[in-house]
C-alpha positions as CSV (number, residue, x, y, z in Angstrom):
1,X,0.0,0.0,0.0
2,X,1.3,3.4,-1.0
3,X,0.3,6.8,0.1
4,X,2.4,9.3,-1.9
5,X,2.2,13.1,-2.5
6,X,1.9,14.3,-6.1
7,X,5.6,15.3,-6.1
8,X,6.5,11.6,-5.5
9,X,4.5,10.4,-8.5
10,X,7.3,11.3,-10.9
11,X,9.8,9.5,-8.6
12,X,8.0,6.3,-9.2
13,X,7.6,6.4,-13.0
14,X,11.1,5.2,-13.7
15,X,10.0,1.7,-12.5
16,X,7.9,1.3,-15.7
17,X,9.7,-0.1,-18.7
18,X,6.9,-0.8,-21.2
19,X,5.0,1.8,-23.1
20,X,1.7,0.5,-21.8
21,X,2.8,0.7,-18.3
22,X,4.1,4.2,-18.8
23,X,0.8,5.2,-20.3
24,X,-1.0,3.7,-17.3
25,X,1.2,5.6,-14.9
26,X,0.6,8.9,-16.7
27,X,-3.1,8.4,-16.7
28,X,-3.0,7.6,-13.0
29,X,-0.9,10.6,-12.3
30,X,-3.2,12.9,-14.3
31,X,-6.2,11.5,-12.3
32,X,-4.5,12.3,-9.1
33,X,-3.6,8.8,-8.3
34,X,-0.2,7.2,-7.6
35,X,2.0,4.9,-9.6
36,X,2.3,2.2,-7.0
37,X,5.0,0.2,-8.7
38,X,7.9,-1.2,-6.6
39,X,11.3,-2.6,-7.4
40,X,10.3,-5.9,-5.9
41,X,6.8,-7.4,-5.4
42,X,7.4,-7.8,-1.7
43,X,8.5,-4.2,-1.1
44,X,6.2,-2.2,1.1
45,X,6.4,1.6,1.7
46,X,4.1,4.0,3.4
47,X,4.4,7.7,3.0
48,X,1.8,10.3,4.0
49,X,-0.2,11.7,1.2
50,X,-3.7,12.6,0.0
51,X,-4.2,9.6,-2.3
52,X,-4.0,5.9,-1.9
53,X,-3.2,3.3,-4.5
54,X,-2.4,-0.4,-4.5
55,X,-0.2,-2.0,-7.1
56,X,1.6,-5.2,-8.1
57,X,3.9,-6.2,-10.9
58,X,5.2,-9.3,-12.5
59,X,8.2,-10.0,-14.7
60,X,8.1,-12.1,-17.9
61,X,11.5,-12.3,-19.6
62,X,12.8,-8.9,-20.3
63,X,9.4,-7.3,-20.0
64,X,8.0,-5.8,-16.8
65,X,4.2,-5.4,-16.6
66,X,2.7,-3.1,-14.1
67,X,-0.8,-3.6,-12.9
68,X,-2.3,-0.7,-11.0
69,X,-5.2,-1.4,-8.7
70,X,-6.6,2.0,-7.8
71,X,-9.1,1.9,-5.0
72,X,-10.9,4.8,-3.3
73,X,-10.3,5.4,0.4
74,X,-11.3,8.2,2.8
75,X,-8.0,10.1,3.3
76,X,-7.6,13.7,4.4
77,X,-4.5,15.8,5.1
78,X,-6.2,18.0,7.7
79,X,-7.4,16.2,10.9
80,X,-9.1,18.8,13.1
81,X,-9.2,22.5,14.1
82,X,-9.4,24.1,17.6
83,X,-10.1,27.7,18.3
84,X,-9.7,29.1,21.9
85,X,-10.2,32.5,23.4
86,X,-7.6,34.1,25.7
87,X,-9.3,32.5,28.8
88,X,-8.9,29.0,27.4
89,X,-12.6,28.5,26.4
90,X,-12.8,26.4,23.3
91,X,-15.0,28.5,20.9
92,X,-15.0,26.1,18.0
93,X,-14.0,22.5,17.2
94,X,-14.1,21.2,13.6
95,X,-13.1,17.7,12.6
96,X,-12.5,16.2,9.2
97,X,-10.6,13.0,9.7
98,X,-9.9,11.4,13.1
99,X,-9.4,7.7,13.0
100,X,-8.7,7.5,16.7
101,X,-11.9,8.1,18.7
102,X,-11.6,10.7,21.4
103,X,-12.7,8.0,23.9
104,X,-9.4,6.2,23.3
105,X,-7.5,9.4,24.2
106,X,-8.8,12.1,26.6
107,X,-12.1,10.3,27.1
108,X,-14.5,13.2,26.3
109,X,-14.3,16.0,23.8
110,X,-14.3,18.6,26.6
111,X,-11.3,16.9,28.2
112,X,-9.6,16.6,24.8
113,X,-10.0,20.4,24.4
114,X,-8.6,21.0,27.9
115,X,-5.6,18.9,27.1
116,X,-5.0,20.6,23.8
117,X,-5.0,24.0,25.6
118,X,-2.7,22.8,28.3
119,X,-0.3,21.4,25.6
120,X,0.3,24.6,23.7
121,X,0.2,26.8,26.9
122,X,2.9,24.7,28.5
123,X,4.9,24.6,25.3
124,X,4.7,28.3,24.9
125,X,6.0,28.8,28.5
126,X,8.8,26.3,28.0
127,X,9.8,28.0,24.8
128,X,10.0,31.4,26.4
129,X,11.9,30.1,29.4
130,X,14.5,28.3,27.4
131,X,15.0,31.2,24.9
132,X,18.8,31.5,24.5
133,X,18.6,35.1,23.2
134,X,16.3,37.0,25.5
135,X,18.4,38.3,28.5
136,X,15.4,38.7,30.9
137,X,13.8,35.3,31.5
138,X,10.7,35.1,33.6
139,X,10.3,32.1,35.9
140,X,8.6,29.0,34.3
141,X,4.8,29.4,34.4
142,X,4.8,33.2,34.6
143,X,1.9,34.6,32.6
144,X,3.1,36.3,29.4
145,X,1.6,39.2,27.6
146,X,0.2,38.4,24.1
147,X,3.1,38.4,21.6
148,X,5.7,38.8,24.3
149,X,9.0,36.7,24.1
150,X,9.8,34.0,21.6
151,X,6.9,32.3,19.8
152,X,6.6,28.9,18.2
153,X,4.6,28.0,15.1
154,X,4.4,24.2,14.9
155,X,5.8,20.9,16.0
156,X,5.9,17.6,14.2
157,X,5.5,14.0,15.4
158,X,5.7,10.8,13.4
159,X,1.9,10.8,13.0
160,X,0.8,14.4,12.8
161,X,1.9,18.0,12.7
162,X,0.4,20.7,14.9
163,X,0.2,24.3,13.6
164,X,-0.4,27.1,16.1
165,X,-1.4,30.7,15.8
166,X,-2.0,33.3,18.5
167,X,-3.6,36.5,17.4
168,X,-3.0,39.9,19.0
169,X,-6.5,39.7,20.6
170,X,-5.6,36.4,22.3
171,X,-7.4,34.0,20.0
172,X,-5.5,30.8,19.6
173,X,-5.9,28.4,16.7
174,X,-4.6,24.9,16.4
175,X,-4.7,23.0,13.1
176,X,-3.6,19.3,13.1
177,X,-2.4,17.9,9.8
178,X,-0.5,14.9,8.5
179,X,3.3,15.3,9.2
180,X,4.2,16.0,5.6
181,X,2.4,19.4,5.6
182,X,4.8,22.2,5.1
183,X,5.0,25.7,6.7
184,X,1.3,26.8,7.1
185,X,1.8,30.1,8.8
186,X,0.3,32.0,5.8
187,X,-2.6,29.5,5.9
188,X,-3.2,30.0,9.6
189,X,-3.1,33.8,9.2
190,X,-5.6,33.6,6.3
191,X,-7.9,31.5,8.4
192,X,-7.9,34.1,11.2
193,X,-8.0,37.3,9.0
194,X,-10.3,36.2,6.2
195,X,-12.5,33.5,7.7
196,X,-12.7,33.8,11.5
197,X,-12.9,37.6,11.5
198,X,-15.2,37.8,8.5
199,X,-17.7,35.1,9.5
200,X,-17.5,35.1,13.3
201,X,-16.2,38.4,14.7
202,X,-18.2,40.5,12.2
203,X,-21.3,38.4,12.6
204,X,-24.0,40.6,14.3
205,X,-25.7,37.5,15.7
206,X,-22.5,36.2,17.4
207,X,-21.9,36.9,21.1
208,X,-18.2,37.3,21.6
209,X,-16.6,34.8,24.0
210,X,-19.1,32.0,23.4
211,X,-18.7,28.8,21.4
212,X,-20.1,29.0,17.9
213,X,-21.4,26.8,15.1
214,X,-21.7,28.9,12.0
215,X,-22.4,27.2,8.7
216,X,-20.8,29.9,6.6
217,X,-17.6,29.6,8.6
218,X,-17.5,25.8,8.1
219,X,-18.1,26.2,4.4
220,X,-15.4,28.8,4.0
221,X,-12.9,26.6,5.9
222,X,-13.7,23.6,3.7
223,X,-13.4,25.6,0.5
224,X,-10.2,27.3,1.5
225,X,-8.5,24.1,2.6
226,X,-9.5,22.3,-0.5
227,X,-8.2,25.1,-2.7
228,X,-4.8,24.7,-0.9
229,X,-4.8,20.9,-1.4
230,X,-5.0,20.3,2.3
231,X,-8.5,18.8,2.4
232,X,-9.2,15.8,0.2
233,X,-11.7,13.0,0.5
234,X,-10.9,10.0,-1.8
């Protein structure tokens, strides 16, 4: 099973040696699929990506025939989104793809949100305390003013990447993606400036500081992430 990004499609095409196989690979690539050929039939490689394909090959004399078996599977690059206010209240939670049920982790969605807030709050304090450039270091756990001291933007594990944004007003956004996602600081800024402010802050029916469920906001998020290739259902 292979899960490859579009950039890796070209890396795989050199495995094909026949004109028919090359044509099949080009058609698969054009359709957004992956040439799943391998050097040996027993090779297995998994790489994060928005598409999934299965493939096998057999050798007959000097000819190598590649058989692509494309199957659809629900795969997304973005997992979920959290939005908190400056007091730590989770104003919004949006989920696209979360194979691990919250009951297997924090237990409840409320506890999950509390743990997420505690994670980036603690990390922000550690980052500020361990800053090797700032001469005046506040004791660990000392409340910081918004934008004060060093700031972090993301961290990556072997299974996901967490992107973080803190606005001047104290709004904090967390977007979890697959670990192959690049630098999304511009994406996070756009989500805040052009989607959150436009559809939430400027909404006359919204009471500031309260959790919200606004359809226009959700639709704008989905459309924007799809336009960036970050949200795909296959």
